[in-house]
C-alpha positions as CSV (number, residue, x, y, z in Angstrom):
1,M,11.1,6.9,-6.3
2,A,11.4,4.6,-3.4
3,E,15.0,5.6,-3.1
4,A,14.1,9.2,-2.9
5,V,11.5,8.5,-0.1
6,F,14.1,6.6,2.0
7,A,16.7,9.3,1.4
8,D,14.3,11.6,3.0
9,L,13.5,9.2,5.8
10,V,16.9,8.5,6.9
11,P,18.0,11.7,8.6
12,R,14.4,11.9,10.1
13,I,15.1,8.4,11.7
14,D,18.6,9.5,12.8
15,K,17.1,12.4,14.5
16,L,14.7,10.3,16.5
17,V,17.4,7.8,17.5
18,A,19.6,10.8,18.6
19,S,16.7,12.0,20.7
20,G,16.7,8.8,22.6
21,R,13.6,7.3,20.8
22,R,14.3,4.4,18.6
23,P,11.3,4.1,16.2
24,G,9.8,0.5,16.2
25,L,7.8,-1.2,13.6
26,G,5.7,-4.0,15.0
27,T,4.6,-6.8,12.7
28,I,2.1,-9.6,13.3
29,L,2.0,-12.8,11.1
30,V,-0.7,-15.6,11.5
31,G,0.3,-18.8,10.1
32,D,3.2,-19.9,7.6
33,D,2.1,-18.6,4.2
34,G,5.4,-18.4,2.3
35,A,4.6,-15.1,0.5
36,S,3.4,-13.4,3.7
37,A,6.4,-14.6,5.7
38,G,8.7,-13.3,3.0
39,Y,7.0,-9.8,3.1
40,I,7.3,-9.7,6.7
41,R,11.1,-10.6,6.6
42,M,11.7,-8.0,4.1
43,K,10.0,-5.3,6.2
44,M,11.8,-6.5,9.4
45,A,15.1,-6.5,7.6
46,K,14.5,-2.9,6.1
47,A,13.6,-1.7,9.5
48,E,16.7,-2.9,11.1
49,D,18.8,-1.6,8.3
50,L,17.3,2.0,8.9
51,G,18.3,1.6,12.7
52,C,14.8,1.0,13.8
53,A,13.4,-1.7,16.0
54,S,11.4,-4.5,14.7
55,P,9.2,-6.4,17.2
56,H,7.4,-9.3,15.8
57,V,4.6,-11.7,16.8
58,H,4.2,-14.9,14.8
59,L,1.0,-16.6,15.8
60,P,0.2,-20.2,14.9
61,A,-2.1,-21.1,11.7
62,D,-4.9,-22.0,14.1
63,A,-4.8,-18.7,16.2
64,S,-8.2,-17.1,16.9
65,T,-9.4,-13.8,16.3
66,A,-9.0,-13.2,20.1
67,D,-5.3,-14.3,19.9
68,V,-4.6,-11.8,17.0
69,V,-6.5,-8.9,19.0
70,A,-4.5,-9.6,22.0
71,A,-1.3,-9.2,20.1
72,I,-2.7,-6.0,18.5
73,R,-3.6,-4.6,22.0
74,D,0.0,-5.4,23.3
75,F,1.5,-3.4,20.5
76,N,-1.1,-0.6,21.2
77,D,0.0,-0.4,24.7
78,S,3.9,-0.7,24.0
79,D,5.9,2.3,24.2
80,E,8.4,0.5,21.8
81,V,6.0,0.2,18.9
82,D,5.2,3.5,17.1
83,A,3.4,1.7,14.2
84,M,2.1,-1.8,13.3
85,L,0.8,-3.9,10.6
86,L,-1.2,-7.1,10.6
87,Q,0.0,-9.1,7.4
88,H,-3.0,-9.9,5.1
89,P,-4.4,-12.3,4.4
90,T,-5.0,-14.1,7.5
91,P,-6.4,-17.7,7.9
92,P,-10.0,-18.0,7.4
93,Q,-11.0,-18.4,11.2
94,V,-9.5,-15.1,11.9
95,D,-11.9,-12.1,11.4
96,Y,-9.5,-9.6,9.7
97,E,-11.9,-6.8,9.8
98,A,-12.6,-7.1,13.3
99,A,-8.9,-7.4,14.3
100,L,-8.2,-4.4,12.1
101,F,-10.7,-2.2,14.3
102,E,-8.5,-3.0,17.4
103,V,-5.6,-1.3,15.8
104,D,-4.7,2.1,17.4
105,P,-5.4,4.3,14.2
106,D,-2.2,6.5,15.0
107,K,-0.3,3.3,15.0
108,D,-1.8,2.2,11.6
109,A,1.3,1.7,9.3
110,D,-0.9,0.2,6.4
111,G,-3.5,3.2,6.4
112,A,-6.2,0.6,6.5
113,H,-8.0,1.3,9.7
114,P,-11.7,2.4,9.0
115,L,-11.0,5.7,10.8
116,N,-8.1,6.4,8.5
117,M,-10.1,5.4,5.5
118,G,-12.8,7.9,6.6
119,R,-10.2,10.6,7.0
120,L,-8.9,9.9,3.6
121,A,-12.3,10.4,2.2
122,L,-12.7,13.8,3.9
123,S,-9.0,14.9,2.8
124,M,-8.0,14.9,6.4
125,P,-4.4,14.1,7.4
126,S,-4.0,10.5,8.1
127,P,-1.8,7.4,7.3
128,V,-2.6,6.8,3.5
129,P,-3.0,3.2,2.3
130,C,0.5,2.2,1.2
131,T,0.0,1.1,-2.5
132,P,-2.4,3.8,-3.7
133,A,0.1,6.5,-1.9
134,G,3.0,4.9,-3.7
135,I,1.2,5.0,-7.1
136,E,0.6,8.7,-6.6
137,A,4.1,9.5,-5.7
138,L,5.3,7.4,-8.4
139,L,3.3,9.4,-11.2
140,D,4.6,12.7,-9.5
141,H,8.3,11.4,-9.4
142,Y,8.2,10.9,-13.1
143,E,6.4,14.1,-13.9
144,I,3.5,12.3,-15.5
145,P,0.6,14.9,-15.2
146,V,-2.6,13.8,-13.4
147,A,-4.5,17.0,-12.8
148,G,-7.5,17.2,-15.2
149,R,-6.6,14.0,-16.9
150,D,-8.7,10.8,-17.5
151,V,-7.8,8.0,-15.0
152,C,-9.3,4.5,-15.1
153,I,-8.8,2.1,-12.2
154,L,-9.6,-1.5,-12.9
155,G,-10.6,-2.8,-9.6
156,R,-12.4,-1.7,-6.6
157,G,-10.7,-3.4,-3.6
158,F,-10.7,-1.7,-0.3
159,T,-7.0,-1.5,0.0
160,L,-6.0,-0.3,-3.6
161,G,-8.8,0.6,-6.1
162,R,-11.1,2.6,-3.8
163,P,-8.7,4.5,-1.7
164,L,-6.6,5.3,-5.0
165,A,-9.9,6.7,-6.6
166,L,-10.0,9.1,-3.5
167,L,-6.5,10.1,-3.7
168,L,-6.4,10.9,-7.4
169,S,-9.6,12.8,-7.3
170,A,-8.7,15.1,-4.3
171,K,-7.9,18.8,-5.1
172,R,-4.0,18.5,-4.9
173,P,-1.3,19.3,-7.4
174,T,-0.4,15.7,-7.7
175,A,-4.0,14.6,-8.1
176,N,-7.3,16.5,-9.2
177,A,-8.0,13.8,-11.9
178,A,-11.2,12.8,-13.4
179,V,-11.3,9.1,-12.0
180,T,-13.5,6.1,-13.2
181,V,-13.5,3.0,-11.3
182,V,-14.4,-0.3,-13.2
183,H,-14.4,-3.9,-12.2
184,T,-14.8,-7.4,-13.6
185,G,-18.6,-7.1,-13.0
186,V,-18.7,-4.4,-15.8
187,P,-18.9,-6.4,-18.9
188,D,-17.8,-3.7,-21.1
189,W,-14.9,-2.4,-18.9
190,P,-12.4,-2.1,-21.8
191,R,-14.5,0.8,-23.1
192,Y,-13.4,2.8,-20.0
193,T,-9.7,1.8,-20.1
194,K,-9.4,2.4,-23.7
195,R,-10.4,6.1,-23.4
196,A,-8.2,6.8,-20.3
197,E,-4.9,8.5,-20.3
198,I,-3.6,6.6,-17.1
199,V,-4.8,3.2,-16.4
200,V,-4.3,1.3,-13.2
201,A,-4.6,-2.4,-13.1
202,A,-5.8,-3.5,-9.8
203,A,-8.2,-6.4,-10.3
204,G,-5.8,-9.4,-9.1
205,V,-6.7,-11.1,-12.4
206,P,-3.6,-12.3,-14.1
207,G,-3.2,-10.9,-17.7
208,I,-6.6,-9.1,-17.5
209,L,-5.3,-6.0,-19.2
210,Q,-4.2,-6.7,-22.9
211,P,-2.8,-4.3,-25.4
212,E,-6.0,-3.8,-27.1
213,H,-7.5,-2.4,-24.0
214,I,-5.4,0.7,-23.8
215,E,-5.0,3.7,-25.9
216,P,-1.5,4.1,-27.6
217,G,0.5,6.3,-25.6
218,A,-1.2,5.8,-22.2
219,T,0.5,5.5,-18.9
220,V,-0.3,1.9,-17.5
221,I,0.5,1.1,-13.6
222,G,0.3,-2.7,-13.0
223,A,-0.7,-3.0,-9.4
224,G,-2.8,-6.0,-9.2
225,V,-1.0,-9.3,-8.8
226,R,-1.9,-13.0,-7.9
227,Y,0.5,-15.8,-6.6
228,E,0.2,-19.3,-8.0
229,G,2.7,-21.0,-5.4
230,R,5.8,-18.8,-5.7
231,K,5.0,-17.5,-9.2
232,L,3.9,-13.9,-9.2
233,L,1.3,-13.2,-12.0
234,P,0.4,-9.6,-12.8
235,D,-2.7,-8.1,-14.1
236,V,-0.9,-6.4,-16.9
237,D,0.1,-8.4,-20.0
238,E,3.7,-7.8,-21.0
239,R,2.8,-7.0,-24.5
240,C,1.1,-3.7,-23.2
241,E,4.8,-2.3,-23.3
242,E,4.4,-2.2,-27.0
243,V,1.6,0.3,-26.8
244,A,2.0,2.2,-23.6
245,G,3.7,5.6,-23.4
246,A,4.8,4.8,-20.1
247,I,4.5,1.5,-17.9
248,T,5.6,0.1,-14.7
249,P,8.1,-3.0,-14.9
250,R,6.8,-6.5,-14.1
251,V,9.1,-6.6,-11.0
252,G,10.4,-3.4,-9.3
253,G,7.5,-1.1,-9.9
254,V,4.7,-0.7,-7.5
255,G,6.2,-3.2,-4.9
256,P,9.1,-0.9,-3.9
257,T,6.9,2.1,-3.7
258,T,4.3,0.4,-1.5
259,I,7.3,-0.5,1.0
260,A,8.4,3.1,0.9
261,M,5.0,4.4,1.9
262,L,4.7,2.0,4.7
263,F,7.9,3.3,6.1
264,R,6.8,6.8,5.4
265,N,3.7,6.2,7.4
266,F,5.8,4.4,10.2
267,V,8.1,7.4,10.5
268,E,5.5,9.9,10.7
269,A,3.7,7.9,13.5
270,A,7.1,7.9,15.3
271,E,7.4,11.5,14.8
272,R,3.9,12.4,16.1
273,R,4.4,10.2,19.2
274,A,7.9,12.0,19.9
275,S,6.3,15.4,19.8
276,R,3.6,14.5,22.3
277,S,6.2,13.2,24.8
């Protein structure tokens, strides 16, 4: 699915470059967290591979919220940056939400700005949070019906569970589902996942979804992960594959689709800016 998205984006990027507007994806990293640094390197490499610019700001681990806001404002004002992302998580002394408010909503590659979240809730055009958008596109690509079906999302985070519920319940051919959101604060949450036709694990609790928690034949999307050092620990126990009708792989599932949606948001931002010039 990610390959299909990039196949669509390449000629659009080429058209922008041919018109004299090389798209630029700005990235900001605070500190030296290994996983975060790896994500940034991957995004920069992909941008350059596509012929795009990848301006980057790497702030020290002791950077203040004001330092981060200054970097964001520089990107807001830069004609060379069409979209940007502030890598999450940031060190504890940085107020991530305050910094996020400073991002120009039209340059929000992650679709995480509160204004864009509000637009999503109202079904207005906006950059959409990347992992939820990738999950919707993944289901559509593999022709797994969503409309009218029972979907259960295990996890209510603001970057995944909540926006995904808004997406999949919206009135569109690739959505229009009956969506239930549960979380670890619900003692009997398996009662809801066991009745669902599509289950999305997004709790960030390793191994929380076991085979006995899903209906045989259900579609299972593993979106939640946690890192212990360099080891990736998914929410979905590998034995769920024996029960599910369709399931995302441990590696190479939701991750590539998230990156694809990030670049889709980025290219759409570049096209909007080009149309206004």
